[in-house]
C-alpha angles and dihedrals in degrees: 000000000000126000096256092057091045091051091048091052093046089054091049090049095054094089096042123105120221111267099184124050126200107209136171090302088069126208104336131154091276091059092047091049093047092051092045091053092044091051091049092055101033108020091206114062137169122215120198121210107215091167134019088044092157090057098043096115094051093043093047091052089049091051091050091053094045093048095039089236136130121255101225096185149307121243115180106315096337125094122196122213133188132195125165115236133202089260094056093219094174113077112205124198112259093252089060099049112165121247114273096027 
């Protein structure tokens, strides 16, 4: 993913609220499933780290791998993820067309 697409997605994510919360249970299969389902229906999802704040970068990278998504960025204790779905909910400007289209 190039920087222009990443910047576009970061801008789109600004008004989003976190949908998935990582609490004291950490990143377990329930969190992975919740993020996977959220990405399927929304494509762009924020995850808030309410616990394990010192490990958020490592855990966010792990979540991206397990959900086959892209980690767009981490701001404070919130990580933003993107994964294209069959419905192509995110509409990119023509100059940023996604690979394979």
